[in-house]
C-alpha atoms as an extended CHARMM CRD file, in Angstrom:
* protein
*
       234  EXT
         1         1  MET       CA             28.9280000000        3.6010000000       17.0560000000  PROA      1               0.0000000000
         2         2  ARG       CA             28.7630000000        3.6220000000       13.4500000000  PROA      2               0.0000000000
         3         3  CYS       CA             25.2850000000        3.6410000000       13.5200000000  PROA      3               0.0000000000
         4         4  ALA       CA             24.8880000000        6.3270000000       16.3880000000  PROA      4               0.0000000000
         5         5  CYS       CA             27.6310000000        8.6330000000       14.9110000000  PROA      5               0.0000000000
         6         6  VAL       CA             25.2850000000        8.4410000000       11.2560000000  PROA      6               0.0000000000
         7         7  LEU       CA             22.0050000000        9.4310000000       13.6910000000  PROA      7               0.0000000000
         8         8  ALA       CA             24.1880000000       12.3640000000       15.3240000000  PROA      8               0.0000000000
         9         9  VAL       CA             24.9880000000       13.8940000000       11.8130000000  PROA      9               0.0000000000
        10        10  LEU       CA             21.2910000000       13.6520000000       10.4910000000  PROA      10              0.0000000000
        11        11  MET       CA             19.7760000000       15.3270000000       13.7930000000  PROA      11              0.0000000000
        12        12  ALA       CA             22.4270000000       18.0480000000       13.4580000000  PROA      12              0.0000000000
        13        13  ALA       CA             21.6250000000       18.4340000000        9.6340000000  PROA      13              0.0000000000
        14        14  PRO       CA             19.3700000000       21.2710000000        9.0720000000  PROA      14              0.0000000000
        15        15  PRO       CA             15.7390000000       20.3950000000        8.3590000000  PROA      15              0.0000000000
        16        16  ALA       CA             15.1150000000       21.7640000000        4.5500000000  PROA      16              0.0000000000
        17        17  SER       CA             14.3090000000       25.2560000000        3.9200000000  PROA      17              0.0000000000
        18        18  ALA       CA             10.3500000000       25.8100000000        4.1560000000  PROA      18              0.0000000000
        19        19  ARG       CA             10.1040000000       29.6750000000        3.0720000000  PROA      19              0.0000000000
        20        20  GLY       CA              7.0110000000       29.3000000000        4.2670000000  PROA      20              0.0000000000
        21        21  GLY       CA              5.4730000000       32.0740000000        2.4640000000  PROA      21              0.0000000000
        22        22  ASP       CA              6.4730000000       30.8520000000       -0.4750000000  PROA      22              0.0000000000
        23        23  TRP       CA              5.1360000000       28.6440000000       -3.2020000000  PROA      23              0.0000000000
        24        24  GLY       CA              7.1510000000       25.5160000000       -4.4260000000  PROA      24              0.0000000000
        25        25  LEU       CA              7.1130000000       22.2820000000       -6.3410000000  PROA      25              0.0000000000
        26        26  GLU       CA              9.0870000000       19.2020000000       -5.6550000000  PROA      26              0.0000000000
        27        27  ALA       CA              9.5730000000       15.8720000000       -7.0320000000  PROA      27              0.0000000000
        28        28  GLU       CA              9.9960000000       12.7140000000       -4.9600000000  PROA      28              0.0000000000
        29        29  ALA       CA             10.6880000000        8.8750000000       -5.0210000000  PROA      29              0.0000000000
        30        30  PHE       CA              9.7970000000        7.0730000000       -2.0210000000  PROA      30              0.0000000000
        31        31  THR       CA              9.2060000000        3.7010000000       -0.5970000000  PROA      31              0.0000000000
        32        32  GLU       CA              6.6210000000        3.0640000000        2.0950000000  PROA      32              0.0000000000
        33        33  PHE       CA              7.2020000000       -0.5970000000        3.4850000000  PROA      33              0.0000000000
        34        34  PRO       CA              5.2720000000       -2.6700000000        3.2000000000  PROA      34              0.0000000000
        35        35  SER       CA              2.3690000000       -0.6530000000        1.3210000000  PROA      35              0.0000000000
        36        36  LEU       CA              4.3560000000        0.8030000000       -1.5270000000  PROA      36              0.0000000000
        37        37  VAL       CA              7.2560000000        2.1370000000       -4.0130000000  PROA      37              0.0000000000
        38        38  GLY       CA              6.2880000000        4.9920000000       -5.8250000000  PROA      38              0.0000000000
        39        39  GLY       CA              6.8020000000        8.2300000000       -7.0240000000  PROA      39              0.0000000000
        40        40  GLY       CA              5.3070000000       11.7060000000       -7.0350000000  PROA      40              0.0000000000
        41        41  LEU       CA              4.5290000000       15.3610000000       -7.4430000000  PROA      41              0.0000000000
        42        42  ARG       CA              4.6770000000       17.5110000000       -3.9360000000  PROA      42              0.0000000000
        43        43  LEU       CA              3.0320000000       21.3760000000       -4.1420000000  PROA      43              0.0000000000
        44        44  LEU       CA              4.6020000000       23.8150000000       -1.2630000000  PROA      44              0.0000000000
        45        45  ALA       CA              2.1470000000       26.3140000000        0.0210000000  PROA      45              0.0000000000
        46        46  PRO       CA              2.3150000000       29.4170000000        2.2940000000  PROA      46              0.0000000000
        47        47  HSD       CA              2.1740000000       28.4100000000        6.1920000000  PROA      47              0.0000000000
        48        48  ARG       CA              4.1160000000       25.0030000000        5.2800000000  PROA      48              0.0000000000
        49        49  PHE       CA              1.1730000000       22.9990000000        4.0160000000  PROA      49              0.0000000000
        50        50  GLU       CA              1.8240000000       20.6980000000        1.4350000000  PROA      50              0.0000000000
        51        51  VAL       CA             -0.0490000000       18.9230000000       -1.6290000000  PROA      51              0.0000000000
        52        52  ALA       CA              1.1950000000       15.9740000000       -2.4600000000  PROA      52              0.0000000000
        53        53  ALA       CA             -0.0710000000       13.3870000000       -5.7120000000  PROA      53              0.0000000000
        54        54  SER       CA              1.6760000000       10.0210000000       -6.3010000000  PROA      54              0.0000000000
        55        55  ALA       CA              1.3230000000        7.2090000000       -8.3190000000  PROA      55              0.0000000000
        56        56  GLY       CA              3.2110000000        3.3680000000       -6.9160000000  PROA      56              0.0000000000
        57        57  TRP       CA              2.7450000000       -0.0570000000       -7.0230000000  PROA      57              0.0000000000
        58        58  LEU       CA              3.0700000000       -2.9950000000       -4.2720000000  PROA      58              0.0000000000
        59        59  PRO       CA              6.2840000000       -5.1280000000       -5.5210000000  PROA      59              0.0000000000
        60        60  GLY       CA              5.9460000000       -8.9270000000       -4.5690000000  PROA      60              0.0000000000
        61        61  GLY       CA              7.9210000000       -8.9850000000       -2.0180000000  PROA      61              0.0000000000
        62        62  TYR       CA              6.3170000000       -6.2530000000        0.0540000000  PROA      62              0.0000000000
        63        63  THR       CA              2.6140000000       -8.5180000000       -0.7400000000  PROA      63              0.0000000000
        64        64  ALA       CA              4.8530000000      -11.6390000000        0.5210000000  PROA      64              0.0000000000
        65        65  VAL       CA              5.2990000000       -9.6210000000        3.9660000000  PROA      65              0.0000000000
        66        66  ILE       CA              1.6320000000       -8.6540000000        4.2140000000  PROA      66              0.0000000000
        67        67  GLY       CA              0.9230000000      -12.3640000000        3.7300000000  PROA      67              0.0000000000
        68        68  GLY       CA              3.2580000000      -13.3120000000        6.3600000000  PROA      68              0.0000000000
        69        69  ALA       CA              1.8720000000      -10.9690000000        9.1100000000  PROA      69              0.0000000000
        70        70  LEU       CA             -1.5220000000      -11.8360000000        8.2600000000  PROA      70              0.0000000000
        71        71  THR       CA             -0.1600000000      -15.2840000000        9.1450000000  PROA      71              0.0000000000
        72        72  ALA       CA              1.6140000000      -14.6090000000       12.3950000000  PROA      72              0.0000000000
        73        73  ILE       CA             -1.4940000000      -13.1310000000       13.9250000000  PROA      73              0.0000000000
        74        74  ASP       CA             -3.8030000000      -15.8820000000       13.0110000000  PROA      74              0.0000000000
        75        75  ALA       CA             -5.9520000000      -13.9380000000       10.2680000000  PROA      75              0.0000000000
        76        76  VAL       CA             -4.9930000000      -16.1570000000        7.3950000000  PROA      76              0.0000000000
        77        77  THR       CA             -3.6780000000      -19.8730000000        7.0640000000  PROA      77              0.0000000000
        78        78  PRO       CA             -0.3380000000      -20.2990000000        5.4400000000  PROA      78              0.0000000000
        79        79  ALA       CA             -2.1760000000      -21.9680000000        2.5490000000  PROA      79              0.0000000000
        80        80  GLN       CA             -4.0940000000      -18.7090000000        2.5270000000  PROA      80              0.0000000000
        81        81  ALA       CA             -1.4150000000      -16.3330000000        2.6130000000  PROA      81              0.0000000000
        82        82  ASP       CA              0.5130000000      -18.1760000000       -0.5850000000  PROA      82              0.0000000000
        83        83  ALA       CA             -2.8140000000      -17.7340000000       -2.3700000000  PROA      83              0.0000000000
        84        84  ILE       CA             -2.8120000000      -13.6120000000       -1.6830000000  PROA      84              0.0000000000
        85        85  GLU       CA              0.6170000000      -14.3200000000       -3.1600000000  PROA      85              0.0000000000
        86        86  GLY       CA             -0.0140000000      -16.1820000000       -6.2910000000  PROA      86              0.0000000000
        87        87  ALA       CA             -3.6930000000      -14.2850000000       -7.0230000000  PROA      87              0.0000000000
        88        88  LEU       CA             -2.2880000000      -10.2820000000       -6.5760000000  PROA      88              0.0000000000
        89        89  GLN       CA              0.3770000000       -9.8780000000       -9.0400000000  PROA      89              0.0000000000
        90        90  ASP       CA             -0.1310000000       -6.9420000000      -10.3320000000  PROA      90              0.0000000000
        91        91  SER       CA             -1.2150000000       -3.8310000000       -8.8520000000  PROA      91              0.0000000000
        92        92  LEU       CA             -1.3240000000        0.1090000000       -9.0750000000  PROA      92              0.0000000000
        93        93  VAL       CA             -1.8860000000        2.9150000000       -5.9760000000  PROA      93              0.0000000000
        94        94  LEU       CA             -3.1430000000        6.1260000000       -6.5790000000  PROA      94              0.0000000000
        95        95  ARG       CA             -2.7200000000        8.7810000000       -3.4720000000  PROA      95              0.0000000000
        96        96  GLY       CA             -3.5940000000       12.0570000000       -2.2250000000  PROA      96              0.0000000000
        97        97  ALA       CA             -2.2560000000       13.6840000000        0.6230000000  PROA      97              0.0000000000
        98        98  VAL       CA             -1.6280000000       16.8590000000        2.5740000000  PROA      98              0.0000000000
        99        99  ALA       CA              0.9340000000       17.6700000000        5.0610000000  PROA      99              0.0000000000
       100       100  TRP       CA              2.2010000000       19.8210000000        7.3540000000  PROA      100             0.0000000000
       101       101  ARG       CA              5.2290000000       21.4710000000        9.2520000000  PROA      101             0.0000000000
       102       102  PRO       CA              4.5760000000       23.0150000000       12.4910000000  PROA      102             0.0000000000
       103       103  TRP       CA              7.4140000000       24.8600000000       12.8010000000  PROA      103             0.0000000000
       104       104  GLU       CA              9.6610000000       26.5420000000       10.2350000000  PROA      104             0.0000000000
       105       105  ALA       CA             13.1570000000       26.0570000000       11.8490000000  PROA      105             0.0000000000
       106       106  HSD       CA             12.3240000000       22.2130000000       12.8190000000  PROA      106             0.0000000000
       107       107  GLY       CA             12.1160000000       19.6270000000       10.0490000000  PROA      107             0.0000000000
       108       108  PHE       CA              9.5340000000       17.6650000000       12.2480000000  PROA      108             0.0000000000
       109       109  TRP       CA              6.3850000000       16.7740000000        9.5180000000  PROA      109             0.0000000000
       110       110  ILE       CA              2.5670000000       14.9820000000        9.7110000000  PROA      110             0.0000000000
       111       111  GLU       CA              0.4920000000       14.4250000000        6.9290000000  PROA      111             0.0000000000
       112       112  GLY       CA             -2.9240000000       12.1470000000        5.5160000000  PROA      112             0.0000000000
       113       113  GLY       CA             -4.4540000000       11.0860000000        2.4380000000  PROA      113             0.0000000000
       114       114  TYR       CA             -6.4790000000        8.8970000000        0.7490000000  PROA      114             0.0000000000
       115       115  ALA       CA             -5.0260000000        5.6220000000       -1.5350000000  PROA      115             0.0000000000
       116       116  LEU       CA             -6.7430000000        3.8290000000       -4.2910000000  PROA      116             0.0000000000
       117       117  LEU       CA             -5.0580000000        0.3560000000       -3.9110000000  PROA      117             0.0000000000
       118       118  THR       CA             -6.1680000000       -1.8650000000       -7.4040000000  PROA      118             0.0000000000
       119       119  MET       CA             -4.9950000000       -5.5990000000       -7.8520000000  PROA      119             0.0000000000
       120       120  GLY       CA             -5.4430000000       -8.0400000000       -9.9370000000  PROA      120             0.0000000000
       121       121  GLY       CA             -4.0150000000      -11.7900000000      -10.8410000000  PROA      121             0.0000000000
       122       122  ASP       CA             -5.4410000000      -14.7650000000      -11.2430000000  PROA      122             0.0000000000
       123       123  ALA       CA             -6.1770000000      -17.8830000000       -9.3160000000  PROA      123             0.0000000000
       124       124  THR       CA             -7.3170000000      -21.2810000000       -9.3960000000  PROA      124             0.0000000000
       125       125  GLY       CA            -10.8260000000      -22.1910000000       -8.2790000000  PROA      125             0.0000000000
       126       126  ARG       CA             -8.6500000000      -24.2730000000       -5.3780000000  PROA      126             0.0000000000
       127       127  ASP       CA             -6.5730000000      -21.2470000000       -4.5150000000  PROA      127             0.0000000000
       128       128  LEU       CA            -10.0030000000      -19.2260000000       -4.2960000000  PROA      128             0.0000000000
       129       129  LEU       CA            -11.9490000000      -21.7780000000       -2.4260000000  PROA      129             0.0000000000
       130       130  VAL       CA             -8.7860000000      -21.8210000000        0.3580000000  PROA      130             0.0000000000
       131       131  LEU       CA             -8.5380000000      -17.8640000000       -0.2910000000  PROA      131             0.0000000000
       132       132  GLY       CA            -11.8180000000      -16.8060000000       -0.0300000000  PROA      132             0.0000000000
       133       133  THR       CA            -13.6630000000      -19.3350000000        2.1680000000  PROA      133             0.0000000000
       134       134  GLY       CA            -11.2520000000      -21.3790000000        4.3030000000  PROA      134             0.0000000000
       135       135  ALA       CA            -12.6350000000      -24.1420000000        3.0880000000  PROA      135             0.0000000000
       136       136  ASP       CA            -10.6100000000      -27.1080000000        2.7050000000  PROA      136             0.0000000000
       137       137  PRO       CA             -9.3390000000      -27.7610000000       -1.2820000000  PROA      137             0.0000000000
       138       138  GLY       CA            -10.5050000000      -31.7780000000       -1.1650000000  PROA      138             0.0000000000
       139       139  ALA       CA            -13.9980000000      -30.3710000000       -1.2480000000  PROA      139             0.0000000000
       140       140  MET       CA            -13.3310000000      -28.6350000000       -4.4180000000  PROA      140             0.0000000000
       141       141  PRO       CA            -16.5460000000      -29.3370000000       -6.6470000000  PROA      141             0.0000000000
       142       142  ALA       CA            -15.1440000000      -30.3070000000      -10.3370000000  PROA      142             0.0000000000
       143       143  ASP       CA            -17.3890000000      -27.4910000000      -11.9810000000  PROA      143             0.0000000000
       144       144  VAL       CA            -15.3380000000      -24.8860000000      -10.4470000000  PROA      144             0.0000000000
       145       145  GLU       CA            -12.0150000000      -26.6720000000      -11.4420000000  PROA      145             0.0000000000
       146       146  GLY       CA            -10.2760000000      -24.1630000000      -13.5130000000  PROA      146             0.0000000000
       147       147  ASP       CA             -8.4260000000      -20.4310000000      -13.5440000000  PROA      147             0.0000000000
       148       148  PHE       CA            -10.3240000000      -17.5780000000      -12.6990000000  PROA      148             0.0000000000
       149       149  ASP       CA             -9.2420000000      -13.2610000000      -13.0210000000  PROA      149             0.0000000000
       150       150  VAL       CA             -9.2660000000      -11.6560000000       -9.9400000000  PROA      150             0.0000000000
       151       151  SER       CA             -9.2980000000       -7.8080000000       -9.1120000000  PROA      151             0.0000000000
       152       152  ILE       CA             -9.8210000000       -5.9370000000       -5.8820000000  PROA      152             0.0000000000
       153       153  THR       CA            -10.0610000000       -1.8670000000       -5.7740000000  PROA      153             0.0000000000
       154       154  ALA       CA             -9.1300000000       -0.8950000000       -2.0660000000  PROA      154             0.0000000000
       155       155  HSD       CA             -9.8700000000        2.6060000000       -0.8740000000  PROA      155             0.0000000000
       156       156  ARG       CA             -7.5030000000        3.1300000000        2.2550000000  PROA      156             0.0000000000
       157       157  LEU       CA             -6.4430000000        6.2160000000        4.4180000000  PROA      157             0.0000000000
       158       158  HSD       CA             -2.9010000000        6.7350000000        4.8610000000  PROA      158             0.0000000000
       159       159  PHE       CA             -0.9970000000        8.7210000000        7.9930000000  PROA      159             0.0000000000
       160       160  GLY       CA              2.4680000000        9.5270000000        8.3220000000  PROA      160             0.0000000000
       161       161  THR       CA              4.9080000000       11.5450000000       10.6210000000  PROA      161             0.0000000000
       162       162  GLY       CA              8.3660000000       12.2540000000       10.7890000000  PROA      162             0.0000000000
       163       163  TRP       CA             11.4410000000       14.2300000000        9.9640000000  PROA      163             0.0000000000
       164       164  ARG       CA             13.0700000000       16.3730000000        7.0840000000  PROA      164             0.0000000000
       165       165  TRP       CA             16.6410000000       16.7730000000        6.8040000000  PROA      165             0.0000000000
       166       166  ALA       CA             18.1950000000       19.2780000000        3.9140000000  PROA      166             0.0000000000
       167       167  LEU       CA             20.8730000000       17.8880000000        1.4670000000  PROA      167             0.0000000000
       168       168  PRO       CA             22.7340000000       20.2480000000       -1.0440000000  PROA      168             0.0000000000
       169       169  ALA       CA             21.4920000000       21.5990000000       -4.1020000000  PROA      169             0.0000000000
       170       170  GLY       CA             17.7240000000       21.5480000000       -3.5210000000  PROA      170             0.0000000000
       171       171  TRP       CA             17.6390000000       17.9460000000       -2.2870000000  PROA      171             0.0000000000
       172       172  ALA       CA             16.2560000000       16.8300000000        0.8430000000  PROA      172             0.0000000000
       173       173  VAL       CA             15.5650000000       13.4220000000        2.4380000000  PROA      173             0.0000000000
       174       174  ARG       CA             11.8470000000       12.9380000000        4.4300000000  PROA      174             0.0000000000
       175       175  ALA       CA             11.8700000000        9.6930000000        6.8930000000  PROA      175             0.0000000000
       176       176  GLY       CA              9.3060000000        8.2600000000        9.0750000000  PROA      176             0.0000000000
       177       177  LEU       CA              7.0420000000        5.8480000000       10.7910000000  PROA      177             0.0000000000
       178       178  GLY       CA              2.9630000000        5.7190000000        9.1570000000  PROA      178             0.0000000000
       179       179  ALA       CA             -0.1260000000        3.4670000000        9.3270000000  PROA      179             0.0000000000
       180       180  ASP       CA             -2.2200000000        2.6500000000        5.7250000000  PROA      180             0.0000000000
       181       181  VAL       CA             -5.6550000000        1.4600000000        6.9830000000  PROA      181             0.0000000000
       182       182  THR       CA             -8.3810000000        0.0110000000        4.8440000000  PROA      182             0.0000000000
       183       183  LEU       CA            -11.8560000000        1.2520000000        5.2210000000  PROA      183             0.0000000000
       184       184  ALA       CA            -13.4360000000       -1.1070000000        2.0160000000  PROA      184             0.0000000000
       185       185  ALA       CA            -12.9490000000       -3.3330000000       -0.7380000000  PROA      185             0.0000000000
       186       186  SER       CA            -14.4430000000       -4.8070000000       -3.9590000000  PROA      186             0.0000000000
       187       187  SER       CA            -13.5620000000       -7.7890000000       -5.0940000000  PROA      187             0.0000000000
       188       188  THR       CA            -14.3490000000       -9.2860000000       -8.9080000000  PROA      188             0.0000000000
       189       189  VAL       CA            -13.5630000000      -13.5410000000       -9.8810000000  PROA      189             0.0000000000
       190       190  ARG       CA            -14.6030000000      -14.1830000000      -13.6210000000  PROA      190             0.0000000000
       191       191  ALA       CA            -14.0900000000      -17.3510000000      -14.8580000000  PROA      191             0.0000000000
       192       192  ARG       CA            -11.6420000000      -17.8270000000      -17.6520000000  PROA      192             0.0000000000
       193       193  PHE       CA            -13.2630000000      -21.2190000000      -18.9720000000  PROA      193             0.0000000000
       194       194  GLU       CA            -16.7210000000      -22.0810000000      -20.0850000000  PROA      194             0.0000000000
       195       195  PRO       CA            -18.5010000000      -23.7140000000      -17.2000000000  PROA      195             0.0000000000
       196       196  ARG       CA            -20.6420000000      -26.8120000000      -17.6890000000  PROA      196             0.0000000000
       197       197  ASP       CA            -22.8590000000      -25.3380000000      -14.8470000000  PROA      197             0.0000000000
       198       198  PRO       CA            -23.3140000000      -21.5210000000      -15.1260000000  PROA      198             0.0000000000
       199       199  PHE       CA            -25.4120000000      -20.9030000000      -11.7480000000  PROA      199             0.0000000000
       200       200  MET       CA            -22.6800000000      -23.2990000000       -9.7470000000  PROA      200             0.0000000000
       201       201  VAL       CA            -20.2570000000      -21.1670000000      -11.2240000000  PROA      201             0.0000000000
       202       202  HSD       CA            -22.0350000000      -17.6140000000      -10.8940000000  PROA      202             0.0000000000
       203       203  ALA       CA            -22.7380000000      -18.6240000000       -7.0240000000  PROA      203             0.0000000000
       204       204  PHE       CA            -18.9730000000      -19.2470000000       -6.4960000000  PROA      204             0.0000000000
       205       205  GLU       CA            -17.6500000000      -16.3480000000       -8.0970000000  PROA      205             0.0000000000
       206       206  GLY       CA            -19.8380000000      -14.7180000000       -5.6640000000  PROA      206             0.0000000000
       207       207  THR       CA            -18.8610000000      -16.4860000000       -2.2960000000  PROA      207             0.0000000000
       208       208  ALA       CA            -15.2700000000      -15.6420000000       -3.4760000000  PROA      208             0.0000000000
       209       209  GLU       CA            -15.8440000000      -12.0840000000       -3.8580000000  PROA      209             0.0000000000
       210       210  ARG       CA            -17.2100000000      -11.7250000000       -0.4630000000  PROA      210             0.0000000000
       211       211  GLY       CA            -14.9520000000      -13.9400000000        1.3430000000  PROA      211             0.0000000000
       212       212  LEU       CA            -12.0020000000      -11.3530000000       -0.3710000000  PROA      212             0.0000000000
       213       213  ASP       CA            -13.8200000000       -8.3890000000        0.4200000000  PROA      213             0.0000000000
       214       214  GLU       CA            -13.8200000000       -9.5510000000        4.4500000000  PROA      214             0.0000000000
       215       215  LEU       CA            -10.3220000000      -10.5310000000        4.3050000000  PROA      215             0.0000000000
       216       216  VAL       CA             -9.1910000000       -7.4550000000        2.8710000000  PROA      216             0.0000000000
       217       217  THR       CA            -11.4910000000       -4.8080000000        4.6240000000  PROA      217             0.0000000000
       218       218  GLY       CA            -10.6690000000       -6.8610000000        8.0950000000  PROA      218             0.0000000000
       219       219  TYR       CA             -7.1310000000       -7.6420000000        8.2140000000  PROA      219             0.0000000000
       220       220  VAL       CA             -5.1940000000       -5.2260000000        5.8030000000  PROA      220             0.0000000000
       221       221  HSD       CA             -4.1250000000       -2.4040000000        8.0550000000  PROA      221             0.0000000000
       222       222  ASN       CA             -0.3310000000       -1.8850000000        8.5160000000  PROA      222             0.0000000000
       223       223  PRO       CA              2.4750000000        0.1110000000        9.8530000000  PROA      223             0.0000000000
       224       224  THR       CA              5.1270000000        1.3780000000        7.5650000000  PROA      224             0.0000000000
       225       225  LEU       CA              8.2320000000        2.3960000000        7.3990000000  PROA      225             0.0000000000
       226       226  ILE       CA              8.5310000000        5.7590000000        5.2990000000  PROA      226             0.0000000000
       227       227  VAL       CA             11.8510000000        6.7060000000        3.1460000000  PROA      227             0.0000000000
       228       228  ASP       CA             11.6060000000        9.6380000000        0.6090000000  PROA      228             0.0000000000
       229       229  LEU       CA             14.4690000000       11.5820000000       -1.5800000000  PROA      229             0.0000000000
       230       230  VAL       CA             13.1680000000       14.7970000000       -2.8320000000  PROA      230             0.0000000000
       231       231  TYR       CA             14.1940000000       17.2410000000       -5.3940000000  PROA      231             0.0000000000
       232       232  ARG       CA             12.8910000000       21.0860000000       -5.0590000000  PROA      232             0.0000000000
       233       233  PHE       CA             12.4800000000       22.6400000000       -8.3730000000  PROA      233             0.0000000000
       234       234  PHE       CA             11.8520000000       26.1470000000       -6.9900000000  PROA      234             0.0000000000
């Protein structure tokens, strides 16, 4: 009953003022689960168009959710999911998007954009063998046992739609559903140790890179839950 009352109040609240003929500037802090947490600026243009630029990161808990989802659909094994979480410890997301609110009297919005996702960390040769090739770790060549630096750059499309509610003193809340689709990925794997057999290690790095590229491009596509707190400067 309490949830129903909250929903009724939100639906009854007026949408944030569009002032369709005016320019404006907003700051925002948001989460798009499980893709990123971040903040940015939103330029409001005439006819209720908006241009947004933001930066954020992919928290470790979100990475675990993505790994769990990939395991649930049999895209990766549990061992591969664990290796993903361990290898991708640091991340940065840069995104640009264009949004539009078709009706001045309503808070409905739609948006689309491009995101550049970079992730990095370290992994053992055993983890890379599991992650990049799916091979049995028992078949680990001695010459590639050691630590490797791993970095992945992914190019993604972002889509979203939802509703916007006005709050006092220039504040507003945006909430909705979306999807992030990976178009392409480029991975780099480099040994941290001095290899005894450089040719074998180089071949292993190339195999791991191709496996990571195929994994990210083929399976890292996800729906998102969007919650956004907005403040309008003018």
